[in-house]
VMD Tcl script that builds the backbone (N, CA, C; Angstrom):
set m [mol new atoms 498]
animate dup $m
set s [atomselect $m all]
$s set {name element resname resid chain x y z} {
  {N N MET 1 A -2.192 -11.535 30.700}
  {CA C MET 1 A -0.852 -13.366 30.677}
  {C C MET 1 A -0.657 -13.528 28.752}
  {N N LEU 2 A -1.674 -13.728 28.345}
  {CA C LEU 2 A -0.699 -14.194 26.736}
  {C C LEU 2 A -0.224 -13.114 26.267}
  {N N LYS 3 A -0.061 -12.189 26.502}
  {CA C LYS 3 A 0.780 -11.016 25.776}
  {C C LYS 3 A 2.155 -10.747 25.724}
  {N N LYS 4 A 2.126 -10.688 26.923}
  {CA C LYS 4 A 3.662 -11.515 27.806}
  {C C LYS 4 A 4.742 -12.503 27.754}
  {N N LEU 5 A 3.655 -13.515 26.938}
  {CA C LEU 5 A 4.091 -14.965 26.786}
  {C C LEU 5 A 4.865 -14.165 25.090}
  {N N PHE 6 A 3.465 -14.330 24.183}
  {CA C PHE 6 A 3.757 -14.522 23.038}
  {C C PHE 6 A 4.093 -12.398 22.280}
  {N N GLY 7 A 4.839 -11.721 23.443}
  {CA C GLY 7 A 4.923 -10.396 22.568}
  {C C GLY 7 A 3.702 -9.921 21.913}
  {N N LYS 8 A 3.857 -8.564 21.518}
  {CA C LYS 8 A 2.753 -7.314 20.986}
  {C C LYS 8 A 2.830 -8.104 19.363}
  {N N LYS 9 A 1.355 -7.668 19.455}
  {CA C LYS 9 A 1.030 -7.842 17.793}
  {C C LYS 9 A 1.602 -7.295 16.787}
  {N N LYS 10 A 2.096 -8.304 15.990}
  {CA C LYS 10 A 2.809 -7.438 14.827}
  {C C LYS 10 A 2.032 -5.901 14.274}
  {N N GLU 11 A 2.389 -5.088 13.843}
  {CA C GLU 11 A 1.391 -4.210 13.347}
  {C C GLU 11 A 1.908 -4.226 12.058}
  {N N ALA 12 A 1.097 -3.396 11.239}
  {CA C ALA 12 A 1.297 -3.392 9.721}
  {C C ALA 12 A 1.826 -2.182 10.014}
  {N N PRO 13 A 2.749 -2.009 8.613}
  {CA C PRO 13 A 3.924 -0.997 8.254}
  {C C PRO 13 A 2.911 -0.161 7.793}
  {N N THR 14 A 3.417 1.747 7.993}
  {CA C THR 14 A 2.742 2.420 7.875}
  {C C THR 14 A 3.381 2.888 6.671}
  {N N SER 15 A 3.845 2.298 5.450}
  {CA C SER 15 A 4.387 2.696 4.438}
  {C C SER 15 A 4.687 1.615 3.570}
  {N N ILE 16 A 4.575 1.402 2.421}
  {CA C ILE 16 A 5.156 -0.031 1.696}
  {C C ILE 16 A 5.881 0.746 0.501}
  {N N ASN 17 A 6.520 -0.741 -0.196}
  {CA C ASN 17 A 7.245 -0.168 -1.427}
  {C C ASN 17 A 6.974 -1.274 -2.451}
  {N N VAL 18 A 6.327 -0.420 -3.565}
  {CA C VAL 18 A 5.501 -1.239 -4.022}
  {C C VAL 18 A 6.695 -1.304 -5.444}
  {N N HIS 19 A 7.402 -2.989 -5.717}
  {CA C HIS 19 A 8.101 -3.109 -6.813}
  {C C HIS 19 A 7.121 -3.483 -7.827}
  {N N SER 20 A 7.581 -3.790 -8.912}
  {CA C SER 20 A 7.781 -4.023 -10.342}
  {C C SER 20 A 7.252 -4.691 -10.789}
  {N N PRO 21 A 5.592 -5.141 -11.360}
  {CA C PRO 21 A 5.090 -6.795 -10.689}
  {C C PRO 21 A 5.549 -6.848 -12.430}
  {N N LEU 22 A 6.335 -6.292 -13.327}
  {CA C LEU 22 A 6.685 -6.884 -14.784}
  {C C LEU 22 A 7.966 -6.312 -15.337}
  {N N THR 23 A 8.534 -7.141 -15.893}
  {CA C THR 23 A 9.809 -6.617 -16.576}
  {C C THR 23 A 8.754 -5.603 -18.027}
  {N N GLY 24 A 9.557 -4.655 -17.643}
  {CA C GLY 24 A 9.262 -3.965 -19.055}
  {C C GLY 24 A 9.885 -2.150 -19.216}
  {N N ARG 25 A 8.900 -1.583 -19.622}
  {CA C ARG 25 A 9.046 -0.057 -19.122}
  {C C ARG 25 A 8.171 0.736 -18.349}
  {N N LEU 26 A 8.495 1.004 -17.552}
  {CA C LEU 26 A 7.099 1.693 -16.629}
  {C C LEU 26 A 6.735 3.331 -17.826}
  {N N LEU 27 A 5.367 3.577 -17.111}
  {CA C LEU 27 A 4.522 4.227 -17.927}
  {C C LEU 27 A 3.940 5.012 -16.631}
  {N N ASP 28 A 3.841 6.489 -16.954}
  {CA C ASP 28 A 2.583 7.569 -16.345}
  {C C ASP 28 A 1.733 6.584 -16.692}
  {N N LEU 29 A 0.662 6.791 -15.443}
  {CA C LEU 29 A -0.937 6.210 -15.569}
  {C C LEU 29 A -0.945 7.091 -16.638}
  {N N GLU 30 A -1.110 8.314 -16.654}
  {CA C GLU 30 A -1.861 9.480 -17.923}
  {C C GLU 30 A -1.334 8.744 -19.425}
  {N N GLU 31 A -0.186 8.145 -19.786}
  {CA C GLU 31 A -0.086 7.403 -20.927}
  {C C GLU 31 A -0.494 6.706 -21.070}
  {N N VAL 32 A -1.547 5.832 -20.444}
  {CA C VAL 32 A -2.503 4.525 -20.742}
  {C C VAL 32 A -3.574 5.090 -21.722}
  {N N PRO 33 A -2.965 3.959 -23.137}
  {CA C PRO 33 A -4.701 4.584 -23.978}
  {C C PRO 33 A -6.146 4.251 -23.885}
  {N N ASP 34 A -6.510 4.563 -22.496}
  {CA C ASP 34 A -7.584 4.033 -22.025}
  {C C ASP 34 A -8.536 4.925 -20.880}
  {N N PRO 35 A -9.088 5.615 -21.262}
  {CA C PRO 35 A -9.291 6.963 -20.282}
  {C C PRO 35 A -9.812 6.082 -18.859}
  {N N VAL 36 A -9.769 5.095 -18.690}
  {CA C VAL 36 A -10.391 4.469 -17.134}
  {C C VAL 36 A -9.385 4.608 -16.501}
  {N N PHE 37 A -8.198 4.423 -16.872}
  {CA C PHE 37 A -7.324 4.416 -16.107}
  {C C PHE 37 A -6.175 5.682 -16.376}
  {N N SER 38 A -6.411 5.904 -17.610}
  {CA C SER 38 A -5.536 7.965 -17.854}
  {C C SER 38 A -5.883 8.586 -17.191}
  {N N GLN 39 A -7.923 8.628 -16.976}
  {CA C GLN 39 A -8.411 9.181 -15.885}
  {C C GLN 39 A -8.541 9.539 -14.574}
  {N N LYS 40 A -7.555 8.307 -14.022}
  {CA C LYS 40 A -8.073 7.192 -12.779}
  {C C LYS 40 A -9.098 7.479 -12.286}
  {N N MET 41 A -9.854 6.570 -13.046}
  {CA C MET 41 A -11.456 6.636 -12.443}
  {C C MET 41 A -11.650 5.121 -10.919}
  {N N MET 42 A -10.305 4.778 -11.409}
  {CA C MET 42 A -10.794 3.461 -10.530}
  {C C MET 42 A -9.422 3.820 -9.404}
  {N N GLY 43 A -8.676 4.689 -10.252}
  {CA C GLY 43 A -7.439 4.535 -9.003}
  {C C GLY 43 A -6.157 5.488 -9.681}
  {N N ASP 44 A -4.874 6.086 -8.313}
  {CA C ASP 44 A -4.025 6.442 -9.099}
  {C C ASP 44 A -3.361 5.041 -8.786}
  {N N GLY 45 A -2.267 5.452 -9.548}
  {CA C GLY 45 A -0.708 4.336 -10.043}
  {C C GLY 45 A -0.138 4.304 -11.031}
  {N N ILE 46 A 0.535 3.393 -11.020}
  {CA C ILE 46 A 1.660 3.543 -12.701}
  {C C ILE 46 A 0.943 2.575 -13.596}
  {N N ALA 47 A 1.621 2.687 -14.929}
  {CA C ALA 47 A 1.497 1.394 -15.651}
  {C C ALA 47 A 3.156 1.067 -16.138}
  {N N VAL 48 A 2.959 -0.353 -16.565}
  {CA C VAL 48 A 4.258 -0.877 -16.648}
  {C C VAL 48 A 3.838 -1.296 -18.747}
  {N N GLU 49 A 4.740 -1.107 -19.751}
  {CA C GLU 49 A 4.454 -1.706 -20.928}
  {C C GLU 49 A 5.363 -2.935 -20.748}
  {N N PRO 50 A 4.948 -4.337 -20.697}
  {CA C PRO 50 A 6.058 -5.210 -20.363}
  {C C PRO 50 A 6.852 -6.208 -21.921}
  {N N SER 51 A 7.963 -6.712 -21.560}
  {CA C SER 51 A 8.303 -7.088 -22.448}
  {C C SER 51 A 8.652 -8.717 -22.303}
  {N N GLU 52 A 8.121 -8.935 -20.786}
  {CA C GLU 52 A 7.220 -10.307 -21.395}
  {C C GLU 52 A 6.426 -10.782 -20.266}
  {N N GLY 53 A 5.594 -12.175 -20.870}
  {CA C GLY 53 A 4.235 -12.316 -20.128}
  {C C GLY 53 A 4.271 -13.289 -18.596}
  {N N LYS 54 A 4.981 -11.705 -17.515}
  {CA C LYS 54 A 5.137 -12.639 -16.109}
  {C C LYS 54 A 4.678 -12.507 -15.219}
  {N N VAL 55 A 4.309 -12.285 -14.327}
  {CA C VAL 55 A 4.120 -10.820 -13.629}
  {C C VAL 55 A 3.889 -11.973 -12.174}
  {N N ILE 56 A 4.388 -11.005 -11.511}
  {CA C ILE 56 A 4.512 -11.647 -9.855}
  {C C ILE 56 A 4.474 -10.569 -8.746}
  {N N SER 57 A 4.364 -10.858 -7.868}
  {CA C SER 57 A 3.844 -9.991 -6.995}
  {C C SER 57 A 4.328 -8.520 -6.753}
  {N N PRO 58 A 4.115 -7.671 -6.597}
  {CA C PRO 58 A 4.886 -6.451 -6.539}
  {C C PRO 58 A 4.795 -5.750 -4.652}
  {N N VAL 59 A 3.984 -6.655 -3.757}
  {CA C VAL 59 A 3.724 -6.348 -3.087}
  {C C VAL 59 A 4.061 -8.064 -1.742}
  {N N ASN 60 A 4.224 -7.475 -0.673}
  {CA C ASN 60 A 3.741 -8.948 0.889}
  {C C ASN 60 A 2.415 -8.457 0.511}
  {N N GLY 61 A 1.256 -9.562 1.141}
  {CA C GLY 61 A -0.085 -8.947 1.209}
  {C C GLY 61 A -0.829 -10.401 0.722}
  {N N GLU 62 A -1.848 -10.032 0.530}
  {CA C GLU 62 A -2.688 -11.841 0.147}
  {C C GLU 62 A -3.386 -11.279 -1.049}
  {N N ILE 63 A -4.175 -12.176 -2.005}
  {CA C ILE 63 A -4.896 -12.582 -2.924}
  {C C ILE 63 A -6.039 -11.695 -2.527}
  {N N ILE 64 A -6.897 -11.166 -2.915}
  {CA C ILE 64 A -7.951 -10.509 -2.538}
  {C C ILE 64 A -9.013 -10.938 -3.832}
  {N N GLN 65 A -8.355 -11.005 -4.540}
  {CA C GLN 65 A -9.432 -11.119 -6.137}
  {C C GLN 65 A -8.437 -11.865 -7.227}
  {N N VAL 66 A -8.947 -12.845 -7.829}
  {CA C VAL 66 A -8.482 -13.339 -9.327}
  {C C VAL 66 A -9.661 -13.543 -10.125}
  {N N PHE 67 A -9.616 -12.457 -11.060}
  {CA C PHE 67 A -10.135 -12.586 -11.942}
  {C C PHE 67 A -10.481 -13.677 -12.737}
  {N N PRO 68 A -11.628 -14.552 -13.241}
  {CA C PRO 68 A -12.365 -15.604 -13.672}
  {C C PRO 68 A -11.602 -15.451 -15.373}
  {N N THR 69 A -11.256 -14.285 -16.089}
  {CA C THR 69 A -11.119 -14.411 -17.461}
  {C C THR 69 A -8.994 -14.282 -16.548}
  {N N LYS 70 A -8.500 -14.444 -15.550}
  {CA C LYS 70 A -7.384 -14.293 -15.128}
  {C C LYS 70 A -6.336 -13.491 -15.646}
  {N N HIS 71 A -6.881 -12.343 -16.303}
  {CA C HIS 71 A -6.263 -10.844 -16.772}
  {C C HIS 71 A -6.395 -9.658 -15.668}
  {N N ALA 72 A -6.702 -10.371 -14.193}
  {CA C ALA 72 A -6.323 -8.781 -13.188}
  {C C ALA 72 A -6.638 -9.817 -11.979}
  {N N VAL 73 A -5.748 -9.314 -11.480}
  {CA C VAL 73 A -5.125 -9.731 -9.842}
  {C C VAL 73 A -5.295 -8.526 -8.538}
  {N N GLY 74 A -6.128 -8.505 -8.157}
  {CA C GLY 74 A -6.544 -7.873 -6.654}
  {C C GLY 74 A -5.285 -8.611 -5.623}
  {N N ILE 75 A -4.537 -7.015 -4.963}
  {CA C ILE 75 A -3.694 -7.567 -3.750}
  {C C ILE 75 A -4.297 -6.661 -2.583}
  {N N LYS 76 A -3.999 -7.371 -0.889}
  {CA C LYS 76 A -4.319 -6.418 -0.200}
  {C C LYS 76 A -3.082 -6.367 0.657}
  {N N ALA 77 A -1.627 -5.274 0.479}
  {CA C ALA 77 A -0.523 -5.662 0.732}
  {C C ALA 77 A -0.890 -4.986 2.248}
  {N N GLU 78 A 0.339 -5.177 3.208}
  {CA C GLU 78 A 0.615 -5.369 4.978}
  {C C GLU 78 A -0.330 -4.262 5.158}
  {N N ASN 79 A 0.094 -3.175 4.461}
  {CA C ASN 79 A -0.619 -1.997 5.025}
  {C C ASN 79 A -1.889 -1.522 4.809}
  {N N GLY 80 A -2.505 -2.603 4.255}
  {CA C GLY 80 A -3.688 -1.738 3.717}
  {C C GLY 80 A -3.937 -1.504 2.401}
  {N N ALA 81 A -2.936 -1.205 1.580}
  {CA C ALA 81 A -2.725 -0.353 0.085}
  {C C ALA 81 A -3.806 -1.837 -0.641}
  {N N GLU 82 A -4.703 -1.658 -1.153}
  {CA C GLU 82 A -5.253 -2.568 -2.217}
  {C C GLU 82 A -5.010 -2.400 -4.050}
  {N N LEU 83 A -4.118 -2.957 -4.343}
  {CA C LEU 83 A -3.523 -2.945 -5.591}
  {C C LEU 83 A -4.631 -3.753 -6.746}
  {N N LEU 84 A -4.871 -3.297 -7.481}
  {CA C LEU 84 A -5.012 -4.117 -8.722}
  {C C LEU 84 A -3.963 -4.483 -9.848}
  {N N ILE 85 A -4.429 -5.301 -10.551}
  {CA C ILE 85 A -3.060 -5.449 -11.748}
  {C C ILE 85 A -3.515 -5.924 -12.852}
  {N N HIS 86 A -4.167 -5.112 -13.686}
  {CA C HIS 86 A -4.350 -4.982 -15.071}
  {C C HIS 86 A -3.672 -5.624 -16.229}
  {N N ILE 87 A -3.855 -6.838 -16.814}
  {CA C ILE 87 A -2.822 -7.232 -17.923}
  {C C ILE 87 A -3.278 -6.711 -18.879}
  {N N GLY 88 A -3.453 -5.949 -19.895}
  {CA C GLY 88 A -3.124 -5.207 -20.724}
  {C C GLY 88 A -4.785 -4.985 -21.076}
  {N N LEU 89 A -4.731 -3.991 -22.122}
  {CA C LEU 89 A -6.092 -3.215 -22.511}
  {C C LEU 89 A -6.949 -4.213 -23.087}
  {N N GLU 90 A -8.210 -3.970 -22.624}
  {CA C GLU 90 A -9.229 -5.122 -23.085}
  {C C GLU 90 A -8.995 -6.110 -23.522}
  {N N THR 91 A -8.561 -7.093 -22.778}
  {CA C THR 91 A -7.893 -8.395 -22.249}
  {C C THR 91 A -8.547 -9.336 -21.833}
  {N N VAL 92 A -10.245 -8.744 -20.968}
  {CA C VAL 92 A -11.411 -9.236 -20.524}
  {C C VAL 92 A -11.890 -9.900 -21.703}
  {N N SER 93 A -11.698 -9.486 -23.078}
  {CA C SER 93 A -12.365 -10.366 -23.782}
  {C C SER 93 A -11.880 -11.482 -24.712}
  {N N MET 94 A -10.771 -12.037 -24.145}
  {CA C MET 94 A -10.075 -12.892 -24.570}
  {C C MET 94 A -10.159 -14.259 -23.674}
  {N N ASN 95 A -11.457 -13.935 -22.596}
  {CA C ASN 95 A -12.120 -14.631 -21.936}
  {C C ASN 95 A -10.815 -16.057 -20.997}
  {N N GLY 96 A -9.360 -15.414 -21.012}
  {CA C GLY 96 A -8.924 -15.960 -20.607}
  {C C GLY 96 A -7.790 -17.476 -21.025}
  {N N GLU 97 A -8.258 -16.964 -22.585}
  {CA C GLU 97 A -7.179 -17.439 -23.121}
  {C C GLU 97 A -5.758 -16.715 -23.111}
  {N N GLY 98 A -4.805 -17.351 -23.436}
  {CA C GLY 98 A -3.421 -17.325 -23.274}
  {C C GLY 98 A -2.607 -17.007 -21.545}
  {N N PHE 99 A -4.053 -16.667 -20.636}
  {CA C PHE 99 A -3.719 -16.099 -18.949}
  {C C PHE 99 A -3.668 -17.616 -18.370}
  {N N GLU 100 A -2.838 -17.555 -17.528}
  {CA C GLU 100 A -2.390 -18.692 -16.314}
  {C C GLU 100 A -2.410 -18.412 -14.944}
  {N N ALA 101 A -3.411 -18.561 -14.015}
  {CA C ALA 101 A -3.307 -17.591 -13.208}
  {C C ALA 101 A -2.495 -19.386 -11.700}
  {N N HIS 102 A -1.773 -18.523 -10.847}
  {CA C HIS 102 A -0.702 -19.145 -10.388}
  {C C HIS 102 A -1.285 -18.922 -8.775}
  {N N VAL 103 A -1.935 -18.268 -8.344}
  {CA C VAL 103 A -3.111 -18.023 -7.252}
  {C C VAL 103 A -4.133 -17.768 -6.898}
  {N N SER 104 A -4.314 -17.843 -5.893}
  {CA C SER 104 A -6.089 -18.200 -5.928}
  {C C SER 104 A -6.329 -17.259 -4.776}
  {N N GLU 105 A -7.730 -16.918 -4.551}
  {CA C GLU 105 A -7.910 -16.061 -3.216}
  {C C GLU 105 A -7.416 -15.916 -2.192}
  {N N GLY 106 A -7.196 -15.510 -0.930}
  {CA C GLY 106 A -6.880 -16.029 0.162}
  {C C GLY 106 A -5.227 -15.945 0.149}
  {N N LYS 107 A -4.492 -16.022 -0.579}
  {CA C LYS 107 A -2.850 -17.057 -0.730}
  {C C LYS 107 A -2.314 -16.069 -0.421}
  {N N LYS 108 A -1.500 -15.969 0.377}
  {CA C LYS 108 A -0.393 -15.231 1.380}
  {C C LYS 108 A 0.310 -14.935 0.029}
  {N N VAL 109 A 1.364 -13.628 -0.099}
  {CA C VAL 109 A 2.538 -13.587 -0.945}
  {C C VAL 109 A 3.398 -12.528 -0.848}
  {N N LYS 110 A 4.510 -12.840 -1.041}
  {CA C LYS 110 A 5.939 -12.087 -1.025}
  {C C LYS 110 A 6.299 -11.186 -2.037}
  {N N VAL 111 A 7.134 -10.624 -2.085}
  {CA C VAL 111 A 7.177 -10.001 -3.772}
  {C C VAL 111 A 8.196 -10.897 -4.434}
  {N N GLY 112 A 7.621 -11.270 -5.607}
  {CA C GLY 112 A 8.605 -11.926 -6.131}
  {C C GLY 112 A 7.809 -13.300 -6.388}
  {N N ASP 113 A 6.677 -13.686 -5.830}
  {CA C ASP 113 A 6.019 -14.552 -5.899}
  {C C ASP 113 A 5.262 -14.676 -7.268}
  {N N PRO 114 A 5.094 -15.767 -8.059}
  {CA C PRO 114 A 4.708 -15.854 -9.218}
  {C C PRO 114 A 3.292 -15.693 -8.820}
  {N N LEU 115 A 2.234 -14.328 -9.980}
  {CA C LEU 115 A 0.468 -14.492 -9.639}
  {C C LEU 115 A 0.239 -14.612 -11.440}
  {N N VAL 116 A 0.683 -14.599 -12.101}
  {CA C VAL 116 A -0.419 -14.909 -13.631}
  {C C VAL 116 A 1.337 -14.638 -14.332}
  {N N THR 117 A 1.185 -15.770 -15.308}
  {CA C THR 117 A 2.031 -16.009 -16.798}
  {C C THR 117 A 1.176 -15.216 -17.692}
  {N N PHE 118 A 1.399 -15.553 -19.091}
  {CA C PHE 118 A 0.293 -15.036 -20.285}
  {C C PHE 118 A 1.180 -14.801 -21.074}
  {N N ASP 119 A 0.825 -15.180 -22.261}
  {CA C ASP 119 A 1.481 -15.719 -24.214}
  {C C ASP 119 A 1.500 -14.067 -24.286}
  {N N ILE 120 A 2.270 -13.078 -24.424}
  {CA C ILE 120 A 2.455 -11.967 -24.508}
  {C C ILE 120 A 1.988 -11.884 -26.045}
  {N N ASN 121 A 2.154 -12.523 -27.369}
  {CA C ASN 121 A 2.060 -12.258 -28.258}
  {C C ASN 121 A 0.679 -12.462 -28.429}
  {N N LEU 122 A 0.437 -12.912 -27.797}
  {CA C LEU 122 A -1.033 -13.489 -28.069}
  {C C LEU 122 A -1.979 -12.006 -27.738}
  {N N VAL 123 A -1.472 -11.818 -26.224}
  {CA C VAL 123 A -2.053 -10.679 -26.039}
  {C C VAL 123 A -1.795 -9.204 -27.244}
  {N N LYS 124 A -0.731 -9.192 -27.821}
  {CA C LYS 124 A -0.502 -8.405 -28.893}
  {C C LYS 124 A -1.462 -8.455 -30.116}
  {N N GLU 125 A -1.585 -9.452 -30.631}
  {CA C GLU 125 A -2.813 -9.938 -31.731}
  {C C GLU 125 A -4.236 -9.696 -31.271}
  {N N LYS 126 A -4.429 -10.370 -30.527}
  {CA C LYS 126 A -5.602 -9.996 -29.388}
  {C C LYS 126 A -6.772 -9.123 -28.999}
  {N N ALA 127 A -5.342 -8.253 -28.013}
  {CA C ALA 127 A -6.426 -7.206 -26.997}
  {C C ALA 127 A -5.625 -5.758 -27.917}
  {N N LYS 128 A -6.031 -4.785 -27.422}
  {CA C LYS 128 A -5.654 -3.631 -27.385}
  {C C LYS 128 A -4.556 -2.803 -27.232}
  {N N SER 129 A -3.584 -3.545 -26.101}
  {CA C SER 129 A -2.533 -3.129 -25.668}
  {C C SER 129 A -2.134 -4.197 -24.795}
  {N N THR 130 A -0.752 -4.597 -24.799}
  {CA C THR 130 A 0.202 -5.133 -23.710}
  {C C THR 130 A -0.109 -4.346 -22.219}
  {N N ILE 131 A -0.106 -2.617 -22.204}
  {CA C ILE 131 A 0.093 -2.022 -21.400}
  {C C ILE 131 A -0.469 -2.247 -20.297}
  {N N THR 132 A -0.126 -2.286 -18.857}
  {CA C THR 132 A -0.285 -3.131 -17.699}
  {C C THR 132 A -0.696 -2.289 -17.046}
  {N N PRO 133 A -1.942 -1.379 -16.393}
  {CA C PRO 133 A -2.134 -0.981 -15.056}
  {C C PRO 133 A -2.035 -1.655 -13.837}
  {N N VAL 134 A -1.217 -1.006 -13.030}
  {CA C VAL 134 A -1.011 -0.645 -11.206}
  {C C VAL 134 A -1.925 0.338 -10.294}
  {N N ILE 135 A -2.796 -0.401 -10.265}
  {CA C ILE 135 A -3.306 0.888 -9.561}
  {C C ILE 135 A -3.453 0.377 -7.899}
  {N N ILE 136 A -3.742 1.648 -7.187}
  {CA C ILE 136 A -3.878 1.432 -6.225}
  {C C ILE 136 A -5.712 1.834 -6.179}
  {N N THR 137 A -6.311 0.531 -5.582}
  {CA C THR 137 A -8.023 1.527 -5.686}
  {C C THR 137 A -8.276 1.921 -4.489}
  {N N ASN 138 A -7.653 1.803 -3.271}
  {CA C ASN 138 A -8.129 2.322 -2.223}
  {C C ASN 138 A -7.650 3.668 -2.074}
  {N N GLY 139 A -7.048 4.758 -2.507}
  {CA C GLY 139 A -6.434 5.243 -2.210}
  {C C GLY 139 A -6.720 6.622 -1.213}
  {N N ASP 140 A -8.270 6.587 -1.409}
  {CA C ASP 140 A -8.735 7.662 -0.403}
  {C C ASP 140 A -8.623 7.096 1.219}
  {N N ASP 141 A -8.674 6.124 1.638}
  {CA C ASP 141 A -8.070 5.396 2.704}
  {C C ASP 141 A -6.722 5.426 2.910}
  {N N LEU 142 A -5.991 6.429 2.241}
  {CA C LEU 142 A -4.524 5.415 2.738}
  {C C LEU 142 A -3.957 6.988 2.206}
  {N N GLY 143 A -2.751 7.714 2.559}
  {CA C GLY 143 A -1.868 8.679 2.287}
  {C C GLY 143 A -1.388 8.792 1.523}
  {N N ALA 144 A 0.004 9.455 1.204}
  {CA C ALA 144 A 0.725 9.437 0.249}
  {C C ALA 144 A 0.954 8.654 -0.671}
  {N N ILE 145 A 0.651 8.712 -2.285}
  {CA C ILE 145 A 1.335 7.888 -3.318}
  {C C ILE 145 A 2.992 8.486 -3.777}
  {N N GLU 146 A 3.898 7.860 -3.784}
  {CA C GLU 146 A 4.804 8.435 -4.364}
  {C C GLU 146 A 5.465 7.308 -5.631}
  {N N LYS 147 A 6.034 7.937 -6.722}
  {CA C LYS 147 A 5.735 7.170 -7.819}
  {C C LYS 147 A 7.042 7.160 -8.200}
  {N N ALA 148 A 8.331 6.072 -8.838}
  {CA C ALA 148 A 9.096 6.967 -9.212}
  {C C ALA 148 A 9.029 7.268 -11.212}
  {N N GLU 149 A 10.123 7.814 -11.327}
  {CA C GLU 149 A 10.676 7.734 -12.962}
  {C C GLU 149 A 10.721 7.394 -13.517}
  {N N THR 150 A 9.506 7.429 -14.741}
  {CA C THR 150 A 9.712 6.326 -16.474}
  {C C THR 150 A 10.493 5.782 -16.634}
  {N N GLY 151 A 10.893 4.849 -17.442}
  {CA C GLY 151 A 11.824 3.958 -17.696}
  {C C GLY 151 A 11.928 2.803 -17.469}
  {N N ASP 152 A 13.026 2.078 -17.722}
  {CA C ASP 152 A 13.204 0.321 -17.876}
  {C C ASP 152 A 12.903 0.135 -15.963}
  {N N VAL 153 A 12.258 -1.223 -15.964}
  {CA C VAL 153 A 11.836 -1.568 -14.747}
  {C C VAL 153 A 11.868 -3.004 -14.708}
  {N N THR 154 A 12.231 -3.695 -13.412}
  {CA C THR 154 A 12.892 -5.133 -14.049}
  {C C THR 154 A 11.956 -5.521 -12.392}
  {N N ALA 155 A 11.286 -6.646 -12.840}
  {CA C ALA 155 A 9.786 -7.337 -11.750}
  {C C ALA 155 A 10.536 -7.690 -10.431}
  {N N GLY 156 A 10.369 -6.960 -9.234}
  {CA C GLY 156 A 10.440 -7.792 -8.295}
  {C C GLY 156 A 11.726 -6.633 -7.670}
  {N N GLU 157 A 12.323 -6.466 -7.957}
  {CA C GLU 157 A 13.483 -5.521 -8.175}
  {C C GLU 157 A 13.349 -4.150 -8.570}
  {N N SER 158 A 12.931 -2.993 -9.156}
  {CA C SER 158 A 12.234 -1.998 -9.431}
  {C C SER 158 A 11.672 -1.866 -8.705}
  {N N GLN 159 A 11.454 -0.058 -7.486}
  {CA C GLN 159 A 10.534 0.222 -6.852}
  {C C GLN 159 A 9.900 0.897 -7.715}
  {N N VAL 160 A 8.938 0.914 -8.361}
  {CA C VAL 160 A 7.880 1.678 -8.813}
  {C C VAL 160 A 6.818 2.766 -8.197}
  {N N MET 161 A 6.647 2.293 -6.899}
  {CA C MET 161 A 6.000 3.468 -5.648}
  {C C MET 161 A 5.931 3.242 -4.558}
  {N N THR 162 A 5.834 4.088 -3.398}
  {CA C THR 162 A 5.399 4.049 -1.980}
  {C C THR 162 A 4.465 4.503 -1.684}
  {N N VAL 163 A 3.848 3.629 -1.124}
  {CA C VAL 163 A 2.175 3.842 -0.919}
  {C C VAL 163 A 1.891 4.058 1.003}
  {N N SER 164 A 1.871 5.052 0.979}
  {CA C SER 164 A 1.295 5.255 2.829}
  {C C SER 164 A -0.109 5.408 3.445}
  {N N ALA 165 A 0.342 4.314 4.675}
  {CA C ALA 165 A -1.291 4.460 5.000}
  {C C ALA 165 A -1.234 5.998 5.893}
  {N N LYS 166 A -2.020 6.100 6.248}
  {CA C LYS 166 A -3.190 7.122 6.758}
  {C C LYS 166 A -2.142 7.738 8.146}
}
mol reanalyze $m
mol bondsrecalc $m
mol representation Tube
mol addrep $m
């Protein structure tokens, strides 16, 4: 009876478009100067060399983790894909200095919502790199991951991956 009144439960999309979480230059993951990312030990994905210190949500979904040092955020997309945005390389050692989180665990987000802002010059000074990997951490549970060609990208506008559910 309730189903008739309220309609069918909304089903999760089978594939999602992942937009760039940063403005800058899109790189192949293999170009990241850190073997944990370039050898895909955490999963497949892309990387962005940012031109500014603003990270936005690349998908509609829910925040599943904000690291205490604010240098990384985990998001579960509507189709179940789990994304890790790791701002810069070896930024955990900055202990949150220069990072400001705008979300917390459990928050629902849409493409373009602000996640983290950071002092890009401070990251350049204190970390190994500003290159920001965007990893699909549960790729074994998903279908195909299609990636865009490298080049300039705009946060929230440029599509960088399409991730399909199984």
